C-alpha positions in Angstrom: -70.6 12.3 16.1 -69.1 9.0 16.9 -72.3 6.7 18.3 -72.4 5.9 22.1 -71.1 2.2 23.0 -69.5 -0.1 21.0 -68.0 0.6 17.6 -66.2 -1.2 14.7 -62.8 0.9 14.5 -60.2 -0.1 11.5 -56.5 0.5 13.0 -53.9 1.0 9.9 -49.7 0.6 10.7 -47.0 1.0 8.6 -43.7 0.2 10.3 -40.1 0.9 10.2 -39.4 -2.1 7.9 -41.1 -0.5 5.3 -42.7 -3.9 3.9 -46.2 -3.0 3.8 -49.6 -1.8 5.6 -51.5 -4.0 7.9 -55.3 -3.4 8.7 -57.3 -4.8 11.3 -60.7 -4.4 12.9 -61.6 -3.8 16.5 -64.6 -3.7 18.4 -64.7 -1.3 21.2 -65.8 1.1 23.7 -62.4 2.7 23.8 -62.1 0.8 27.2 -62.7 -3.1 26.8 -62.0 -5.0 23.7 -64.8 -6.3 22.8 -63.9 -8.8 19.6 -61.2 -8.7 17.4 -62.6 -8.6 13.6 -60.8 -9.3 10.1 -57.9 -7.8 9.1 -55.8 -7.4 5.6 -51.9 -6.8 4.6 -50.7 -4.6 1.7 -47.3 -4.9 0.9 -45.6 -2.2 -0.7 -44.4 -2.4 -4.3 -40.0 -2.2 -4.6 -41.0 1.3 -6.5 -43.3 2.6 -3.4 -40.5 1.2 -0.8 -37.9 3.2 -2.5 -39.9 6.3 -2.6 -40.6 6.1 1.2 -36.6 5.2 2.1 -35.7 7.8 0.5 -37.6 10.0 2.4 -36.5 8.8 5.6 -35.1 11.7 7.9 -37.5 14.2 6.3 -39.3 16.8 7.6 -42.6 18.3 5.9 -41.3 20.5 3.1 -38.4 19.1 2.7 -37.4 17.2 -0.3 -39.2 13.6 -0.9 -41.8 14.3 2.0 -44.8 15.1 0.1 -43.9 12.2 -2.6 -43.7 9.6 0.7 -46.8 11.1 1.8 -48.5 10.3 -1.3 -47.6 6.8 -1.7 -48.5 6.1 1.8 -52.1 7.3 1.3 -52.7 6.0 -2.0 -51.9 2.3 -0.4 -54.0 3.0 2.5 -56.7 4.0 0.5 -56.5 0.8 -1.4 -56.4 -1.4 1.7 -58.7 0.3 3.9 -61.5 0.6 1.2 -61.9 -3.2 1.5 -63.3 -3.0 5.1 -66.8 -2.7 5.5 -69.4 -1.7 8.0 -66.6 0.7 10.1 -67.5 3.2 11.8 -63.6 5.0 12.5 -60.1 4.6 11.2 -57.2 5.5 13.2 -54.6 5.9 10.8 -50.7 6.2 11.9 -49.1 6.8 8.8 -45.5 6.3 8.1 -42.6 7.8 10.6 -40.1 9.5 8.6 -38.5 11.5 11.4 -38.6 11.4 15.2 -37.0 13.9 17.5 -38.9 14.4 20.4 -36.4 16.6 21.8 -36.2 18.4 18.9 -38.0 19.3 16.0 -41.0 16.9 17.2 -42.3 13.7 15.2 -43.2 13.4 11.6 -45.5 10.5 10.4 -46.2 11.0 6.6 -49.8 11.1 5.0 -52.5 13.3 5.5 -55.8 12.2 7.7 -57.9 14.5 5.8 -57.3 12.7 2.6 -58.2 9.5 3.8 -61.5 10.8 5.6 -62.5 12.2 2.0 -61.6 8.7 0.0 -63.0 6.8 2.3 -66.1 8.4 3.7 -65.3 7.8 7.1 -64.3 9.9 10.3 -60.4 9.4 10.7 -58.2 10.1 13.6 -54.5 10.7 12.9 -51.1 12.7 14.4 -51.3 10.5 17.7 -47.9 11.3 18.6 -47.7 15.0 18.2 -49.7 16.3 21.4 -47.4 13.7 23.9 -44.3 15.4 22.4 -45.4 19.1 22.8 -46.0 18.0 26.4 -42.6 16.5 27.0 -43.2 13.0 26.0 -41.2 10.8 23.8 -43.9 10.3 21.2 -43.6 6.3 22.3 -44.4 3.3 22.6 -48.0 4.3 22.0 -49.0 0.8 22.3 -49.0 -0.1 26.1 -52.6 1.4 26.9 -53.9 -1.1 23.9 -51.7 -3.6 25.8 -53.7 -3.0 29.2 -56.5 -3.8 27.3 -55.5 -7.1 25.7 -54.1 -7.9 29.6 -58.0 -7.4 30.5 -59.3 -9.6 27.7 -57.3 -12.7 27.8 -58.3 -12.8 31.2 -55.0 -12.0 33.2 -54.9 -11.8 36.7 -51.5 -11.2 37.8 -48.8 -8.6 36.0 -47.9 -9.8 32.7 -45.7 -8.1 29.8 -46.0 -7.8 26.4 -42.3 -7.7 24.7 -42.2 -6.8 21.0 -39.5 -8.1 19.4 -38.6 -6.2 16.4 -35.6 -4.6 15.6 -35.5 -2.8 18.6 -37.3 -4.6 21.5 -39.6 -2.9 23.4 -41.7 -4.1 26.7 -45.2 -3.2 28.3 -45.3 -4.2 31.9 -49.3 -4.3 33.0 -50.7 -4.9 36.2 -54.2 -5.8 35.3 -55.7 -5.4 38.7 -55.5 -1.6 38.1 -58.6 0.2 37.1 -57.2 2.0 34.1 -54.3 2.0 31.7 -53.4 5.3 33.2 -53.9 4.6 37.0 -50.6 4.6 39.2 -49.0 1.5 39.0 -51.2 0.0 36.1 -48.0 0.2 32.9 -44.4 1.0 32.7 -43.2 0.7 29.3 -39.4 0.8 27.6 -37.1 -0.2 25.2 -35.2 -3.2 25.9 -31.8 -2.5 23.7 -31.6 -3.9 20.6 -33.6 -7.2 19.3 -33.4 -8.4 15.5 -32.0 -5.9 13.7 -28.2 -6.3 14.4 -28.7 -10.1 13.6 -30.4 -9.5 10.4 -27.7 -6.8 9.7 -24.8 -9.7 10.1 -26.7 -12.2 7.8 -27.0 -9.6 5.0 -23.6 -8.5 5.2 -22.1 -11.9 5.6 -24.4 -14.4 3.7 -26.6 -11.9 1.6 -29.3 -13.3 3.5 -32.3 -11.0 5.3 -32.5 -13.1 8.4 -31.6 -16.2 10.4 -34.7 -18.1 9.6 -35.6 -20.7 12.0 -32.4 -20.1 13.8 -30.5 -22.6 11.9 -27.0 -20.7 11.7 -27.4 -19.8 15.4 -28.3 -23.2 16.9 -24.9 -24.2 15.4 -23.1 -21.7 17.2 -22.0 -20.7 21.0 -23.0 -17.3 22.1 -19.7 -14.8 23.4 -20.8 -14.0 26.8 -17.8 -11.4 26.8 -19.1 -9.6 24.1 -22.8 -9.7 25.6 -21.8 -8.0 29.0 -19.7 -5.5 26.9 -23.1 -4.5 25.3 -24.9 -4.4 28.7 -22.5 -2.1 30.3 -23.7 0.7 28.0 -25.5 3.2 30.3 -28.7 2.9 29.0 -29.4 0.0 30.7 -29.0 2.0 34.0 -31.5 4.8 33.1 -34.8 4.5 34.8 -37.8 4.1 32.2 -39.9 5.0 30.4 -36.9 5.2 28.1 -36.5 4.9 24.2 -33.8 4.3 21.7 -33.4 4.1 17.7 -32.4 1.2 15.7 -28.6 2.4 16.1 -28.2 3.8 19.3 -25.6 0.8 20.4 -23.7 1.6 17.5 -22.2 -1.0 14.8 -22.9 -4.6 16.8 -22.0 -6.7 14.0 -19.0 -5.0 14.7 -18.3 -6.7 17.8 -18.7 -10.2 16.7 -16.5 -9.6 13.5 -13.6 -11.8 15.6 -16.3 -15.0 15.7 -17.2 -17.5 12.7 -20.8 -17.2 11.2 -22.2 -19.9 13.7 -20.7 -18.2 17.2 -21.6 -14.4 15.6 -25.0 -15.6 15.1 -25.6 -17.2 18.4 -24.3 -14.2 20.0 -26.7 -11.8 18.4 -29.4 -13.9 19.1 -28.4 -14.2 22.7 -28.0 -10.4 23.2 -31.9 -9.2 22.9 -32.6 -12.2 25.8 -29.8 -10.5 28.0 -31.2 -7.3 27.2 -34.6 -7.8 28.1 -33.6 -10.0 31.7 -31.6 -6.5 32.5 -34.9 -4.6 31.6 -37.0 -6.8 33.7 -35.1 -5.4 36.9 -37.0 -2.3 36.6 -40.4 -3.8 36.8 -42.0 -3.0 39.8 -42.5 -7.1 40.3 -41.3 -10.2 38.1 -44.6 -10.9 35.3 -46.2 -14.1 35.4 -45.3 -14.7 31.8 -43.7 -12.5 28.9 -46.2 -12.5 26.0 -43.8 -12.2 22.5 -44.9 -10.5 19.4 -42.8 -9.1 16.5 -40.5 -11.2 14.4 -38.3 -12.2 17.0 -41.3 -14.5 18.2 -41.0 -16.7 15.4 -36.8 -17.8 16.0 -37.3 -20.7 18.0 -33.5 -20.1 19.9 -34.4 -16.6 20.4 -37.2 -18.0 22.7 -35.7 -20.6 24.6 -32.5 -17.9 25.4 -35.2 -15.8 26.8 -36.4 -18.2 29.1 -33.6 -19.1 30.2 -32.2 -15.8 30.8 -35.5 -14.4 32.1 -36.4 -17.1 34.2 -39.9 -16.9 33.0 -42.2 -18.4 30.7 -42.1 -16.8 27.5 -44.8 -17.7 24.6 -46.2 -16.0 21.7 -49.1 -13.7 21.8 -50.7 -16.4 19.7 -51.5 -18.8 22.7 -53.4 -16.6 24.0 -55.6 -15.7 21.5 -54.0 -12.6 20.0 -52.6 -12.1 16.5 -48.9 -10.9 16.8 -48.7 -9.8 12.8 -51.6 -7.2 13.8 -51.0 -6.1 17.2 -50.1 -3.1 16.3 -52.7 -2.2 13.4 -55.5 -3.0 16.3 -53.6 -1.0 18.5 -54.1 2.3 16.6 -57.9 1.3 15.9 -58.7 0.9 19.6 -56.6 4.4 20.3 -59.0 6.0 17.6 -61.9 5.5 19.5 -59.9 6.7 22.6 -59.3 9.7 20.8 -62.5 10.4 19.7 -63.8 9.6 23.1 -61.8 12.0 24.9 -59.7 9.5 26.4 -56.2 9.4 27.1 -53.5 7.1 25.2 -50.2 7.9 27.0 -49.2 9.2 30.1 -46.0 9.5 32.6 -45.2 5.9 32.8 -45.7 5.1 29.4 -43.7 7.8 27.3 -42.4 10.3 30.1 -45.2 12.7 29.0 -46.1 15.2 32.0 -49.5 13.8 32.4 -52.1 11.6 30.9 -52.9 13.1 27.2 -54.7 12.0 24.4 -53.3 12.6 21.2 -54.7 12.5 17.9 -56.6 14.9 15.4 -59.7 14.2 13.8 -60.6 14.9 10.5 -64.1 13.9 8.8 -65.4 13.9 5.2 -67.0 17.1 3.9 -69.3 15.2 2.4 
């Protein structure tokens, strides 16, 4: 049994970029964040990344899935074994396939294996229960965002904005008593974020990204292209709602007629325009945008957010949070909620039928 009161939980996250594993400690009772502990990162080797990439789209038992799971388990075990005085582990695994209205969701990696290797209870398979009850299975960070809003002392509604490949937003009213309470949370994907810009840089210049917006800063956004994207029916749908990386098709093709600088400027402005449109769905404007994900490091994208949303927008580091570790910390926090029988998602975050707690708990046999 998990001890009562505060525990030191260790969370781990391996995202869609396949760059590696983040791990971070959170001290919590499953409701309040009491403190943030140490963190660490282990990159995947080129060979490991190739094994996982080859299995993307695979379901359990299909070719490549078992090999990918072994890579994920080995990498996590190597990183997580370096932490001390941990009570519980939250293990997300690596998403290989996600089809909430079809076959469900598949995160590679078995928590039972990690429990034996680490000699600790491991909470895993966080998404399946939500999907089985009609939810999207994502996003799961909003309940943690609610606790973060309390931790930073927010008094008015705030929004956590993650600018990864796709943008997603959590609107939080910290005055509510709990994350599952009516009106406490609204979460949804805002639209394309860094992925189209990164695709453009790779296709045209062989670069991974537009570092410090050096190219986009020399160009002018094509507003006609942005308005054409915003005419997509997705933006009229009521949240919660979610997207995959390529839901809007080839956005680099929409800027094919533009020079490099103008194309980059357009795809840098697009995420901000999508967020501005998404904010129209919020119950009231947030006091500020707290930005995490790679987009927070793009100074021009941050400027465009402020301009198009007419709101203050700051990196989460400015309120004492770690934008590189927020997702790993989320799964540490959620692991404690699962162990305590508390919900981890609700209708306003994933569209699930009722507040539900996801996750299996595996304990070491020895």
